[in-house]
Structures are given as structure tokens and as C-alpha cells.
C-alpha positions in Angstrom: 17.4 4.9 -28.5 16.7 4.6 -24.8 16.0 1.5 -22.7 12.5 1.0 -21.5 11.6 3.2 -18.6 11.6 1.3 -15.3 9.5 2.4 -12.4 11.2 2.1 -9.0 8.6 4.3 -7.3 5.8 3.8 -4.8 3.3 3.4 -7.7 2.3 2.9 -10.3 4.5 -0.2 -10.3 5.7 -2.4 -13.2 3.0 -4.6 -14.8 3.6 -8.2 -16.0 3.2 -8.7 -19.8 0.5 -11.3 -19.2 -1.6 -8.7 -17.3 -1.0 -6.1 -20.0 -2.2 -8.6 -22.6 -5.3 -9.4 -20.6 -6.1 -5.6 -20.5 -5.6 -5.3 -24.2 -8.2 -7.9 -25.1 -11.7 -6.7 -26.2 -13.8 -6.2 -23.0 -16.5 -8.6 -22.3 -20.0 -7.5 -21.4 -20.4 -6.8 -17.7 -23.8 -8.3 -17.6 -22.8 -11.6 -19.1 -22.3 -15.0 -17.4 -18.7 -14.9 -18.5 -18.0 -11.7 -16.5 -19.9 -13.0 -13.5 -17.7 -16.0 -13.4 -14.6 -13.9 -13.4 -16.0 -11.5 -10.8 -16.8 -14.4 -8.4 -13.3 -16.0 -8.9 -11.5 -12.7 -8.4 -13.5 -11.9 -5.3 -12.7 -15.2 -3.8 -9.0 -14.8 -4.5 -8.9 -11.3 -3.0 -10.6 -12.6 0.2 -8.1 -15.4 0.5 -5.1 -13.1 0.0 -6.4 -10.9 2.9 -7.5 -13.9 5.0 -10.9 -12.2 5.1 -14.1 -13.9 6.3 -16.2 -10.8 5.4 -16.9 -9.4 2.1 -14.8 -7.7 -0.5 -16.0 -5.3 -3.1 -14.3 -3.7 -6.2 -14.7 -0.1 -7.2 -13.7 1.6 -10.4 -11.6 4.3 -8.7 -8.3 5.1 -7.2 -7.4 3.9 -3.7 -8.5 7.3 -2.4 -11.9 6.6 -3.8 -12.0 3.5 -1.6 -10.9 5.5 1.4 -13.8 8.0 0.8 -16.2 5.0 0.4 -14.9 3.7 3.8 -15.7 6.9 5.5 -19.0 7.7 3.7 -20.4 4.3 4.6 -19.4 4.2 8.3 -19.0 7.7 9.6 -21.9 10.1 10.1 -21.6 13.9 10.6 -20.6 14.6 14.2 -19.0 11.2 14.8 -15.6 11.2 16.5 -12.7 9.7 14.5 -9.2 9.2 15.8 -6.7 9.3 12.9 -3.3 7.8 13.4 -0.9 9.9 11.3 2.7 9.1 10.5 2.8 10.6 7.0 0.8 12.0 4.1 -1.6 9.1 3.7 -2.5 9.0 7.4 -3.3 12.7 7.1 -5.5 11.9 4.1 -7.8 9.8 6.3 -8.2 12.8 8.6 -9.0 15.1 5.6 -11.6 12.8 4.2 -13.3 12.3 7.6 -13.3 16.1 8.2 -14.9 16.5 4.7 -17.8 14.2 5.9 -18.4 16.2 9.0 -16.6 14.0 11.5 -14.9 15.4 14.6 -11.3 14.4 14.0 -8.7 13.9 16.7 -5.1 13.1 15.6 -2.5 10.8 17.1 0.5 12.0 15.2 4.2 11.0 15.2 7.3 12.5 13.6 8.0 11.5 10.0 10.0 8.4 9.9 8.5 7.0 13.1 5.7 4.4 13.4 2.5 4.8 15.3 3.1 3.7 18.9 0.8 0.9 20.0 1.1 2.1 23.6 0.2 5.6 22.7 -2.8 4.5 20.8 -3.9 2.2 23.7 -3.5 5.1 26.1 -5.5 7.4 23.9 -8.4 4.9 23.6 -8.3 3.9 27.3 -8.8 7.6 28.1 -12.0 7.6 26.1 -14.0 6.2 29.0 -17.3 7.2 27.4 -16.4 5.5 24.2 -17.1 8.6 22.1 -14.5 7.5 19.5 -16.5 5.8 16.7 -13.6 4.8 14.5 -9.8 4.7 14.3 -8.1 5.2 10.9 -4.7 3.6 10.4 -2.3 3.5 7.5 -0.6 0.1 7.5 2.3 1.1 5.2 3.1 4.8 4.9 4.9 5.2 1.6 5.5 8.9 2.1 8.1 8.0 4.8 8.9 4.3 4.3 7.4 3.1 7.6 5.3 0.0 8.2 3.1 0.0 11.3 2.4 -3.0 13.5 -1.1 -3.4 12.2 -1.9 -6.5 14.2 -1.2 -4.8 17.6 -2.8 -1.5 16.5 -5.9 -3.3 15.4 -6.0 -5.3 18.7 -5.9 -2.0 20.7 -8.8 -0.7 18.6 -10.8 -3.8 19.1 -10.2 -3.7 22.9 -11.9 -0.3 22.9 -14.7 -1.2 20.6 -14.2 1.4 17.8 -14.2 0.5 14.2 -10.8 -0.2 12.8 -10.4 1.4 9.3 -7.2 0.6 7.5 -5.4 1.9 4.4 -3.5 -1.2 3.1 -3.0 0.2 -0.4 0.7 -0.4 -0.4 0.9 -3.4 1.8 -1.9 -5.7 0.6 -0.3 -8.4 -1.5 3.3 -7.6 -0.3 3.0 -8.1 3.5 1.0 -10.6 5.5 -2.5 -9.3 6.6 -5.1 -11.3 8.5 -8.1 -9.2 8.1 -10.6 -11.2 10.2 -8.2 -12.6 12.8 -6.7 -9.2 13.5 -10.1 -7.7 13.9 -10.0 -5.2 11.1 -13.4 -3.7 10.1 -12.7 -1.9 6.9 -9.7 -2.1 4.7 -8.9 -0.6 1.3 -6.4 -1.4 -1.4 -5.5 -0.3 -5.0 -4.7 -2.0 -8.2 -1.5 -0.1 -9.0 0.6 -1.4 -6.2 1.4 -5.0 -5.3 -1.6 -6.3 -7.3 0.4 -5.4 -10.4 -2.1 -3.5 -12.5 -2.2 0.1 -13.7 -4.2 2.6 -11.6 -8.0 2.5 -11.8 -9.4 -0.3 -9.6 -9.9 -0.2 -5.9 -10.8 -2.9 -3.4 -12.6 -2.5 -0.1 -13.1 -5.2 2.6 -15.9 -5.0 5.1 -16.5 -6.9 8.4 -19.9 -7.6 9.9 -19.4 -4.7 12.3 -18.7 -2.5 9.4 -21.9 -3.5 7.8 -23.8 -2.7 11.0 -22.3 0.8 11.0 -23.1 1.1 7.3 -26.8 0.4 8.0 -27.1 3.3 10.4 -24.7 5.8 8.7 -26.3 9.0 7.6 -23.6 10.4 5.3 -24.7 11.1 1.8 -23.5 8.7 -0.9 -24.6 7.3 -4.3 -21.8 5.8 -6.4 -20.0 4.8 -3.2 -23.0 3.3 -1.5 -21.5 -0.1 -0.6 -24.9 -1.6 0.1 -25.5 -1.5 -3.6 -22.3 -3.3 -4.4 -23.1 -5.9 -1.7 -26.6 -6.6 -3.2 -25.2 -6.8 -6.7 -22.4 -9.1 -5.7 -25.0 -11.5 -4.3 -26.3 -11.6 -7.8 -22.8 -12.0 -9.2 -22.8 -8.6 -10.8 -22.0 -5.0 -10.1 -24.3 -2.0 -9.6 -22.6 0.2 -12.1 -20.3 -0.4 -15.1 -17.0 -1.6 -13.7 -13.6 -1.5 -15.3 -14.2 -4.9 -17.0 -10.7 -5.1 -18.5 -9.0 -4.5 -15.1 -11.2 -7.1 -13.3 -10.3 -9.7 -16.0 -6.6 -8.7 -15.7 -6.7 -8.8 -12.0 -7.6 -12.5 -12.3 -4.5 -13.0 -14.3 -2.4 -11.1 -11.7 -3.8 -13.1 -8.8 -3.2 -16.3 -10.7 0.5 -15.3 -11.1 0.7 -14.6 -7.4 -0.7 -18.0 -6.6 2.1 -19.6 -8.6 4.6 -18.1 -6.2 2.5 -18.7 -3.1 1.6 -15.8 -0.8 4.4 -16.6 1.6 6.8 -16.7 -1.3 5.7 -13.2 -2.3 6.1 -11.9 1.3 9.6 -13.4 1.5 10.6 -11.8 -1.8 9.5 -8.4 -0.7 11.4 -8.8 2.6 14.6 -9.9 0.9 14.4 -7.0 -1.6 13.9 -4.5 1.3 16.9 -5.9 3.2 19.1 -6.1 0.1 18.3 -2.5 -0.8 18.9 -1.2 2.7 22.2 -3.0 2.9 23.3 -1.6 -0.5 22.3 1.9 0.4 24.1 1.9 3.8 27.1 0.2 2.1 27.4 3.3 0.0 27.4 5.4 3.1 23.9 6.8 2.6 21.5 7.4 5.5 18.2 5.5 5.7 15.3 7.7 6.7 13.8 4.8 8.7 16.8 3.3 10.5 15.0 0.6 12.5 14.6 -2.6 10.5 11.4 -3.7 12.2 9.6 -0.6 11.0 11.0 -0.4 7.5 8.5 -0.8 4.8 8.8 -4.0 2.6 7.6 -2.0 -0.4 9.4 1.4 -0.3 12.7 2.6 1.1 13.3 6.3 1.9 16.9 7.5 1.7 18.6 10.8 2.7 20.9 12.0 -0.1 24.4 13.2 0.5 24.4 16.9 1.6 26.3 17.9 -1.6 23.7 16.4 -3.9 20.1 17.5 -4.4 17.2 15.1 -4.7 16.2 16.7 -7.9 19.7 16.3 -9.4 19.9 12.7 -8.4 16.5 11.8 -9.7 17.1 13.6 -13.0 20.4 11.9 -13.5 18.9 8.5 -12.8 16.2 9.2 -15.4 18.5 10.7 -18.1 21.3 8.1 -17.8 19.5 4.9 -17.1 15.8 5.7 -17.6 15.1 4.6 -14.0 12.5 6.6 -12.1 12.8 7.0 -8.3 10.5 9.2 -6.3 10.9 12.5 -4.4 9.7 13.0 -0.9 6.2 14.4 -0.3 5.0 17.6 1.4 7.5 18.4 4.2 9.9 15.8 2.9 10.0 17.1 -0.6 13.6 17.6 -1.8 14.8 16.1 1.5 14.6 12.3 0.8 14.3 10.1 -2.3 12.2 7.0 -2.3 12.9 3.7 -4.1 9.9 1.4 -4.6 10.2 -2.4 -4.6 6.6 -3.5 -4.8 4.7 -6.0 -6.8 6.4 -7.1 -10.1 9.9 -6.3 -8.9 12.7 -8.8 -8.2 16.2 -9.1 -6.8 17.6 -8.4 -10.2 15.9 -5.0 -10.2 17.3 -4.1 -6.8 20.8 -4.8 -8.1 20.2 -2.9 -11.2 18.9 0.1 -9.3 21.8 0.1 -6.8 24.3 -0.1 -9.6 22.7 2.9 -11.4 22.4 4.8 -8.1 26.1 4.4 -7.4 27.1 5.5 -10.9 24.9 8.6 -10.7 26.2 9.5 -7.3 29.7 9.2 -8.6 28.9 11.4 -11.6 27.5 14.0 -9.2 30.7 14.1 -7.1 30.0 11.6 -4.3 32.6 9.0 -3.7 32.2 5.5 -2.3 34.1 2.2 -3.0 33.3 0.9 -6.4 30.7 -1.8 -6.4 30.1 -1.6 -2.6 26.3 -1.1 -3.0 25.8 -4.2 -5.2 28.3 -6.2 -3.1 26.5 -5.4 0.1 23.1 -6.3 -1.4 24.5 -9.6 -2.7 25.7 -10.5 0.8 22.1 -10.3 1.9 20.8 -12.2 -1.1 23.3 -15.0 -0.7 21.4 -16.0 2.5 18.8 -18.7 1.8 15.3 -17.2 1.3 13.9 -19.3 4.1 16.2 -17.6 6.6 15.6 -14.1 5.3 12.4 -13.3 7.3 
């Protein structure tokens, strides 16, 4: 008999029992007053979590579906898009924009580095004729473990006047975001990350400027025509059959988050990040993102010892302890491993993972002082939470 598999990956993330129970109930009719009530309540909670004065819509799709919807509703063929790329998901924005006929320019940095606010500002200031229609940004790049300074990046975009289009799939609900105050125009998120649901539901936020762009956008769209969702939401319904069970479960998830308070959730993620980083470095391992200020609060990327392959380490973690950690992606495949600490994950889980990691490293021939990883993490966690951010 094996213990329950535990996901310490960038997503899907662990799901609370109360959320699973909500999903398991018989679905309600999506054209009923009961569902309309849930839809309105969930929408209001999503807006509050993002500090959004605009509108939020839910799509039955992956986060990538919401990314495509963001482009399809704001970018016309021939429009110029500047894509900020610091990993796989920043590159995905560029690929989607290219598929819709945009002229894509890239502002790219090395893996493990954040997008430079100064470099973005210089690039936009050089666009004296304001030909750049939109700038795409990945807030939290899980392929590398970097979080960007979204506030300052968005400010630079607003100074130029382009649309600010943001992937917040792995930051929304785990790190502070002030959608309206920061001047974001379009933002997407997904259910399987900090919102603590399985994959299958996407969220997209739209500002007034985004709706103006949507009205004049000539890109083809049908299911992802956000104007249909906006009109239906005004009538407290949806244009197509939604994932009713997930919308209902999302209400449960958001209610759980409210119990902790949003600041409490952000503090917890920050503490888990710091504890994990301390534990990893205590074992003598190298962090792929060495600078604390750019380290993701939801995913930590680690360089394995030279004598141990990523595949062997991941396989041993799974076979011995039924804990899954992630490989690197694309150019980083087999070069780093990634540990997720997002959503329904707690300090206990960080200590468990560090203990298992040390045991597996020892089994594979790596030596470090016994218990050093957990001990280093506990030194961080012994600090009062209020002082941890």
C-alpha cells in the first residue's frame, strides 16, 4: 500500500476536500436562479481578490484558452505586439499573437532572470509613433521560478499607452495584484493553481480600455467572443454551457480563502518560499533564481548536484515517497527540478518535501548533514509570520 500521491508541482495543485465534495454533487441547471446566484457571488469575489474595478468573465477552458481569448479580442491582424519573455509562458504569448496575425517583437531575457523594467521602458520610449498596440507580460514564470515586478512593468506600459495584457495564472490568489490601480488591461488566470480546483476553468479580467479595443478588433472569434460573455453576465448567466460544477466549487474555494484573509494567504506563500529556499541551500543545492526579490512565491527551481540526474531524483521521490516534483521545460529540461508551493499547500508540506528530498539525495549518493534541510527551513518558520514579508 502506498501513501496518497502528493503534488508539489506547478499545477495541478492539491485540492481541498470541501472543494472536491462540491464538485462531486449533482450539477445544477445553468439556466436556473440558483446558478445565477452562485455566478454573481463568484464573480464579485474574483474581482475583489484581483482588486479589479472592471469586469471578470469565466471560460470553460485552460489558462491557455483565456490567453487566446485575450489576444483574439484585442489584437487585429497586423497589430504590433511586444512580448516580454523570461520563459516558456512568456513565449506562449508571442506564439498566440503570431497565430492571430500580429507583428510580434520580443523583449527577451536569459532563463532565471526577470524582465527589466528599464529595458521595457527604453523599448517603449523608442516607439515614438506608438505603433505598439499591446505588451504581453507573464507575472510569474513557472518554467524558471521568476516573478516579475508587475506593478512597475504595467506602469511603464501605461506611460506609453499600449494595452497591458498579463498572464497571472500562477500568481493570482498567491501574490498581491491590484488590477485597476496598477493599470492592467487584460489579465488571465486558471482554476488549477492558487484557486485550488482541478484544471478546466479560466478567468479573464477586462478594463474599460480593453473593451474599447475589443469593440474595434477584427480577429475572428466565436466561443471566445468576450462580448457575448459580458452581455450574458449582465443577465446573470453565460452564453454557453459552463462547467457548472467548477463554478460552484470555486465559490467554496473562494470562501475558504476569505477565512484566511487575502493578506494571510500572501504571507503563507511568502513563508513557504523562504523556508523552502533556506532548506535547499542548507543542503548545499543551487537555486536557479538566486535573488530573493525575483523568486516566485509559488514555484522554486533548483539545480541538482552534478552527480544526480533530474530524472533519477524525480523518480526516486515518486517511488519512495509518492511525492511528485517537476522537471524543467524546453531548454531547461533535465537541468533543473521544480517544487511547487501553490494554493492548498502549507508549511507542513514544505518540511515533508525537504525531508523526502534529503533522503532521496542521500540514497542517490549525495551527502549533506542529516536534517540540515528541515532545520534550515524551521529557522525561517520560527520567525513570526508578520515579520516574514
